[in-house]
C-alpha positions as CSV (number, residue, x, y, z in Angstrom):
1,M,12.8,-11.0,30.2
2,D,9.6,-9.7,31.8
3,Q,6.4,-9.3,30.1
4,K,6.7,-5.6,29.5
5,D,10.2,-6.4,27.8
6,I,8.5,-9.4,25.6
7,N,5.7,-6.8,24.8
8,E,8.2,-4.2,23.6
9,L,10.1,-6.8,21.6
10,K,7.1,-7.6,19.6
11,D,6.0,-4.0,19.0
12,A,9.3,-2.6,18.1
13,H,10.3,-0.9,15.1
14,L,12.6,-3.3,13.2
15,E,15.5,-1.2,13.6
16,K,15.4,-2.0,17.6
17,Y,16.2,-5.8,16.6
18,I,19.7,-5.1,15.0
19,P,21.8,-4.5,18.2
20,I,20.3,-7.5,19.7
21,I,22.0,-9.8,17.2
22,G,25.4,-8.4,18.1
23,K,24.9,-9.6,21.9
24,H,25.1,-13.2,20.5
25,L,27.1,-13.1,17.1
26,S,30.4,-11.6,18.0
27,S,31.2,-11.0,14.4
28,W,28.0,-8.4,14.5
29,K,29.0,-6.4,17.8
30,D,29.6,-3.5,15.9
31,V,26.5,-3.7,13.9
32,I,24.4,-1.3,15.8
33,T,22.0,1.0,14.0
34,E,20.4,1.3,10.7
35,K,23.7,2.8,9.5
36,D,25.3,-0.6,9.9
37,A,22.7,-2.8,8.6
38,V,19.5,-3.0,6.4
39,I,16.6,-4.9,8.0
40,F,13.3,-5.6,6.3
41,R,10.3,-8.0,7.3
42,L,9.7,-11.1,5.1
43,S,6.4,-12.4,4.3
44,G,4.6,-14.7,6.7
45,L,1.2,-15.1,8.2
46,S,2.8,-15.6,12.1
47,N,5.7,-14.8,13.8
48,I,7.7,-11.4,13.1
49,T,10.5,-12.6,10.6
50,C,13.2,-10.4,9.4
51,M,15.9,-10.3,7.2
52,V,18.9,-8.4,8.2
53,K,22.1,-7.6,6.0
54,A,25.1,-6.1,7.5
55,K,26.4,-3.1,5.2
56,S,30.3,-4.1,6.0
57,K,31.2,-7.0,3.9
58,S,33.8,-8.0,6.4
59,V,30.8,-9.1,8.9
60,S,30.2,-12.7,8.4
61,P,27.5,-14.2,7.9
62,R,26.7,-11.0,6.5
63,Y,23.1,-11.9,6.4
64,V,20.8,-13.6,9.0
65,I,17.2,-14.0,9.7
66,F,16.0,-12.5,13.0
67,R,12.6,-14.3,14.2
68,V,10.3,-13.0,17.1
69,F,8.0,-15.8,18.5
70,D,4.4,-14.3,18.1
71,N,2.3,-17.1,17.5
72,E,-0.2,-18.5,20.2
73,L,-1.8,-21.3,18.3
74,C,1.6,-23.2,18.2
75,S,4.3,-24.4,21.1
76,N,7.3,-21.9,20.4
77,E,8.9,-24.5,22.8
78,L,8.1,-27.4,20.3
79,E,9.1,-25.4,17.2
80,S,12.7,-24.3,18.7
81,S,13.4,-28.2,19.5
82,V,12.2,-29.2,16.0
83,F,14.4,-26.2,14.3
84,E,17.4,-27.2,16.5
85,C,17.3,-30.7,15.7
86,L,17.1,-30.5,12.2
87,S,19.8,-27.6,12.2
88,D,22.2,-30.1,14.3
89,Q,21.4,-32.6,11.6
90,G,22.4,-30.4,8.9
91,L,18.9,-30.7,7.4
92,G,17.8,-27.0,8.0
93,P,18.9,-23.7,8.6
94,V,21.8,-23.2,11.1
95,C,21.0,-22.1,14.3
96,F,23.1,-19.2,15.4
97,F,21.1,-18.4,18.8
98,Q,17.5,-18.9,20.2
99,N,15.7,-18.4,23.3
100,E,12.1,-18.4,24.3
101,H,11.5,-15.1,22.6
102,Y,13.5,-14.7,19.5
103,R,16.0,-16.8,17.1
104,I,18.9,-15.8,14.8
105,E,19.2,-18.1,12.1
106,Q,21.1,-18.9,8.6
107,S,19.8,-17.1,5.8
108,F,19.7,-18.9,2.6
109,D,20.7,-17.3,-0.5
110,A,17.5,-18.5,-2.2
111,K,14.0,-17.4,-3.2
112,P,10.5,-18.7,-2.5
113,I,8.7,-20.6,-5.3
114,T,5.4,-19.9,-6.7
115,I,2.6,-22.6,-6.9
116,F,3.0,-22.9,-10.6
117,E,6.6,-23.9,-10.0
118,M,5.7,-26.5,-7.3
119,R,3.6,-28.1,-10.3
120,N,6.6,-28.8,-12.3
121,P,7.3,-32.4,-12.0
122,V,11.3,-32.0,-11.2
123,F,10.4,-29.7,-8.1
124,M,7.3,-31.9,-7.1
125,K,9.2,-35.1,-6.9
126,Q,12.1,-33.2,-5.0
127,I,9.6,-31.6,-2.7
128,I,8.3,-35.1,-2.3
129,Q,11.4,-36.7,-1.5
130,K,12.4,-33.7,1.1
131,T,8.9,-34.5,2.5
132,F,9.5,-38.3,2.9
133,K,12.8,-37.7,4.6
134,L,11.3,-35.3,7.2
135,N,8.2,-37.4,8.0
136,Y,10.6,-40.7,9.0
137,N,13.1,-38.8,10.8
138,Q,13.4,-40.7,13.8
139,Q,15.5,-38.6,15.5
140,L,13.1,-35.7,15.5
141,K,10.2,-37.9,15.9
142,Q,11.9,-38.9,19.5
143,T,12.6,-35.1,20.2
144,M,8.9,-34.5,19.9
145,I,8.0,-37.4,21.9
146,D,10.6,-36.5,24.6
147,L,8.9,-32.9,24.8
148,Q,5.4,-33.9,24.4
149,G,4.8,-37.4,26.1
150,E,4.5,-40.6,24.2
151,K,1.3,-39.5,22.5
152,P,1.7,-36.1,20.8
153,P,-1.3,-34.7,19.3
154,T,-2.1,-35.5,15.8
155,Q,-3.8,-32.6,13.2
156,V,-7.3,-33.7,14.3
157,E,-6.9,-33.7,17.6
158,V,-5.3,-30.2,17.5
159,I,-8.5,-29.0,15.7
160,Q,-11.0,-31.1,18.1
161,N,-9.2,-30.3,21.2
162,D,-7.5,-27.1,21.0
163,W,-8.8,-25.1,17.9
164,L,-12.5,-25.8,17.8
165,P,-13.2,-25.2,21.4
166,K,-11.2,-21.7,21.2
167,L,-13.2,-20.8,17.9
168,R,-16.6,-21.8,19.7
169,K,-15.6,-19.4,22.7
170,R,-14.5,-16.5,20.6
171,F,-17.0,-16.9,17.7
172,D,-20.1,-14.7,19.3
173,H,-17.8,-11.9,20.5
174,L,-15.5,-11.6,17.2
175,Y,-19.0,-11.7,15.4
176,S,-20.3,-8.7,17.4
177,L,-17.0,-6.8,16.5
178,I,-17.5,-7.0,12.6
179,T,-19.0,-4.2,10.7
180,F,-18.1,-4.9,7.2
181,D,-20.6,-6.8,5.3
182,D,-18.2,-9.4,3.4
183,Y,-16.9,-10.3,6.7
184,I,-20.1,-10.8,8.3
185,E,-21.3,-13.0,5.3
186,T,-17.7,-15.0,5.9
187,M,-18.5,-15.5,9.2
188,D,-21.7,-16.8,8.7
189,I,-20.2,-19.5,6.3
190,V,-17.8,-20.5,9.0
191,K,-20.5,-20.9,11.6
192,K,-22.5,-23.3,8.9
193,E,-19.0,-25.2,8.2
194,F,-16.9,-25.2,11.0
195,L,-19.3,-24.8,13.9
196,R,-22.0,-27.2,12.7
197,E,-23.5,-29.8,15.1
198,D,-21.9,-33.0,13.5
199,I,-18.3,-31.4,13.0
200,D,-16.5,-33.9,15.4
201,E,-18.4,-37.0,13.9
202,F,-17.3,-35.8,10.4
203,L,-13.7,-35.3,11.3
204,N,-13.5,-38.4,13.3
205,A,-14.7,-40.0,10.0
206,L,-12.4,-38.6,7.8
207,T,-9.7,-39.7,9.9
208,F,-11.0,-43.0,10.8
209,G,-8.2,-45.8,10.6
210,L,-5.5,-43.2,10.0
211,Y,-3.6,-44.0,13.3
212,D,-4.3,-47.7,13.5
213,S,-1.7,-50.1,14.1
214,T,-3.1,-52.9,11.6
215,D,-4.2,-52.6,8.0
216,E,-7.6,-53.9,6.5
217,S,-6.3,-57.3,6.1
218,G,-5.8,-57.7,9.7
219,G,-2.0,-58.0,9.5
220,E,0.7,-55.7,10.9
221,K,1.7,-52.4,8.8
222,D,5.3,-52.1,7.3
223,R,5.6,-49.4,9.8
224,N,5.8,-50.5,13.6
225,D,4.3,-46.8,14.2
226,P,1.7,-45.3,11.8
227,L,2.4,-41.8,12.9
228,V,5.3,-39.7,11.4
229,V,6.5,-36.2,11.7
230,S,4.1,-34.2,9.8
231,H,5.4,-30.3,8.8
232,N,1.9,-29.5,8.2
233,D,2.6,-26.4,6.3
234,I,4.8,-27.4,3.1
235,Q,3.4,-24.4,0.6
236,E,5.2,-22.0,-1.7
237,C,6.2,-19.7,0.7
238,N,8.1,-22.4,2.8
239,I,9.7,-24.1,-0.1
240,L,13.1,-21.8,-1.0
241,S,14.6,-22.4,-4.2
242,M,18.7,-22.0,-4.2
243,R,19.8,-19.0,-6.6
244,H,22.9,-20.8,-7.4
245,H,20.8,-24.0,-8.4
246,A,17.5,-23.4,-8.9
247,S,16.1,-26.9,-8.6
248,N,17.9,-27.4,-5.2
249,L,15.2,-26.9,-2.7
250,A,15.0,-26.4,1.1
251,I,11.5,-26.5,3.3
252,I,11.6,-24.3,6.1
253,D,9.3,-22.9,9.0
254,Y,8.2,-25.7,11.5
255,E,6.1,-23.7,13.4
256,Y,3.0,-26.2,12.9
257,T,4.9,-29.6,13.1
258,S,3.0,-32.3,14.7
259,L,2.7,-36.1,14.1
260,G,0.3,-37.3,12.0
261,N,-0.5,-39.8,9.3
262,R,2.1,-40.1,6.4
263,E,-0.2,-39.0,3.9
264,Y,-1.0,-35.7,5.3
265,D,2.3,-33.6,4.1
266,L,1.3,-34.7,0.6
267,A,-2.0,-33.7,1.2
268,N,-1.6,-30.3,2.3
269,I,1.0,-29.7,-0.5
270,F,-1.4,-30.9,-2.9
271,C,-4.1,-28.5,-1.4
272,E,-1.4,-25.7,-1.7
273,L,-1.1,-26.0,-5.7
274,I,-4.6,-24.5,-5.6
275,M,-4.2,-21.4,-3.2
276,D,-1.7,-19.0,-3.8
277,N,-0.5,-17.5,-0.5
278,A,1.8,-15.0,-2.3
279,Y,-0.7,-13.1,-4.4
280,P,0.4,-9.5,-4.6
281,Y,-2.7,-7.8,-4.4
282,F,-5.2,-7.6,-1.2
283,P,-6.4,-9.9,0.2
284,F,-3.1,-11.5,-0.8
285,I,-4.1,-14.9,-1.5
286,A,-6.0,-16.3,-4.6
287,L,-7.5,-19.7,-5.6
288,Y,-6.5,-21.4,-8.8
289,P,-8.6,-24.5,-9.1
290,E,-7.2,-25.2,-12.6
291,N,-3.6,-25.7,-11.0
292,C,-5.3,-28.7,-9.3
293,L,-3.5,-32.2,-9.9
294,T,-5.4,-34.7,-12.3
295,K,-6.3,-37.9,-10.8
296,K,-3.4,-39.7,-12.9
297,E,-1.1,-37.1,-11.3
298,F,-2.1,-37.9,-7.8
299,I,-1.7,-41.3,-8.2
300,T,1.8,-41.0,-10.1
301,Y,3.0,-38.9,-7.0
302,S,1.7,-41.2,-4.4
303,K,3.5,-44.2,-6.1
304,H,6.6,-42.0,-6.0
305,Y,6.4,-41.6,-2.2
306,L,5.4,-45.2,-1.6
307,G,8.5,-46.2,-3.7
308,L,10.6,-44.1,-1.5
309,Y,9.2,-46.1,1.4
310,H,10.3,-49.2,-0.1
311,D,13.9,-48.0,-1.1
312,N,14.1,-47.4,2.7
313,F,12.3,-49.9,4.4
314,G,11.0,-52.7,2.1
315,V,11.6,-56.1,2.6
316,P,13.3,-58.3,0.0
317,E,10.5,-60.6,-0.1
318,E,8.2,-58.2,-1.6
319,T,9.4,-55.7,-4.8
320,K,8.5,-52.2,-5.1
321,E,5.7,-52.8,-7.8
322,Q,4.2,-55.4,-5.4
323,Y,4.3,-53.1,-2.3
324,I,3.0,-50.1,-4.3
325,E,0.1,-52.2,-5.7
326,R,-0.7,-53.3,-2.3
327,E,-0.3,-49.7,-0.4
328,L,-2.0,-47.6,-3.2
329,P,-5.6,-47.9,-2.7
330,V,-5.9,-47.0,1.1
331,F,-3.0,-44.6,0.8
332,L,-4.9,-42.8,-2.0
333,E,-8.1,-42.9,0.2
334,N,-6.4,-41.3,3.2
335,L,-4.6,-38.9,1.0
336,Y,-8.1,-37.5,-0.6
337,C,-9.6,-37.3,2.9
338,S,-6.6,-35.6,4.3
339,M,-7.0,-33.0,1.9
340,I,-10.5,-32.3,3.0
341,L,-9.2,-32.4,6.6
342,N,-6.7,-29.8,5.7
343,G,-9.1,-27.5,4.5
344,Y,-10.5,-27.3,8.1
345,Y,-7.3,-27.0,9.6
346,W,-6.3,-23.8,7.9
347,G,-9.8,-22.2,7.7
348,I,-10.2,-22.5,11.4
349,W,-6.8,-21.3,12.1
350,S,-7.5,-18.1,9.8
351,I,-10.3,-17.1,12.1
352,L,-8.5,-17.9,15.4
353,M,-5.6,-15.8,14.0
354,I,-7.8,-12.6,13.9
355,D,-6.4,-9.8,16.4
356,E,-9.6,-8.5,17.7
357,K,-7.9,-4.9,18.5
358,K,-6.8,-4.7,14.5
359,I,-10.0,-5.5,12.5
360,N,-10.1,-3.0,9.6
361,D,-10.7,-3.8,5.7
362,K,-7.0,-4.6,5.3
363,I,-6.6,-8.2,7.3
364,F,-6.5,-11.3,4.8
365,N,-8.0,-13.8,7.6
366,F,-11.8,-13.5,6.4
367,A,-11.0,-14.1,3.0
368,F,-8.6,-17.0,3.6
369,A,-11.2,-18.8,5.5
370,K,-13.7,-18.3,2.9
371,Q,-11.3,-19.6,0.2
372,R,-10.0,-22.5,2.2
373,I,-13.9,-23.5,2.4
374,E,-14.2,-22.8,-1.6
375,L,-11.1,-25.1,-1.9
376,T,-12.7,-27.9,0.0
377,Q,-15.9,-27.5,-1.7
378,H,-14.0,-27.7,-5.2
379,L,-12.2,-30.9,-4.2
380,L,-15.4,-32.6,-3.3
381,T,-16.7,-32.1,-6.9
382,L,-14.0,-34.3,-8.0
383,D,-15.6,-37.9,-8.1
384,F,-12.5,-39.8,-6.8
385,I,-12.4,-37.5,-3.7
386,R,-16.0,-37.5,-2.8
387,E,-15.9,-41.2,-3.1
388,A,-13.1,-41.6,-1.0
389,V,-14.6,-39.2,1.6
390,E,-18.0,-41.5,1.3
391,T,-16.2,-44.7,2.0
392,K,-14.4,-43.2,5.0
393,E,-17.8,-42.0,6.3
394,K,-19.2,-45.4,5.5
395,K,-16.4,-47.2,7.1
396,Y,-16.9,-45.3,10.4
397,K,-20.8,-45.6,10.6
398,E,-20.0,-49.4,10.2
399,A,-17.6,-49.5,13.2
400,Q,-20.0,-47.6,15.4
């Protein structure tokens, strides 16, 4: 496909996608127009993702997802490789066909859960189990290394080496295009928070020690490599509950997958409990600080994750209880600091996702950035999170 074809694909009316499916799925060869299938766009903040249903019951599979890659902030090649690897392992949707521009994939008979369902302990423990399985998927990790080299970028490296430079370059021009007072107010907050002079030092402090190969006692970590596979975007819209068994969950959408510290995905999940990305009214997001976990719950779920590690990789000489007791303090410190890092990750992302040609009073990005900052500020009102951040900053300064 040349660039014109690619642009037409991204700008096409949804019905134009229907006949493409039949080019790759023989059972769909006679499904050509809206007379043959129903197509509608699914919610999502990046890429063009559509559900397509063949009207004829003789077509199998009758439901498919058609996804057009349209996200300049992530690597489509990496996402496609991650998707294919998980599909081949039976750990994700089946990949029927994909190329560098679009993918046809399995559609689950399922629905996204809510942030309030996420908080249900039955759901949360299963989410943590699936997250753990993804984090320590060695085949997937090797796939990423083969594609990106021995040291794929972590979340903070994506922020510091890619997203922040782009934000600094775009900020003034983007600001000049804005005419709405509330957007201007948000951009002033964004500049103060994300473009302050000490931002890199602060991010370095938050992530200090996360990727070291030794623990504080000087001994080797249980993991030879502290980096794990991180989904980075496990939130309610990316967690599906199967209609035939509601507590059977699936995690989808791997656009932002990277390597990172093992606490980061949990940090993202716990932040998402506070921010509803499926709010039905403009700006389609809403904060619910009252849905934040308690300190006791943070500890309980961290113990559950560490217990899974011991179940899979522990040594006989150390009981599960001993392992958890040894690892928990540092795990919690890293978890709380990763929650703060997460606010910067998604706050900066939301501004970079703005299409300068489509700035109007109906885009979510400015509200999203502002609410991410507010979420982070709320977390820092919690004594145990603020103390973890202050401890990290102190350790970082002492090491300089």
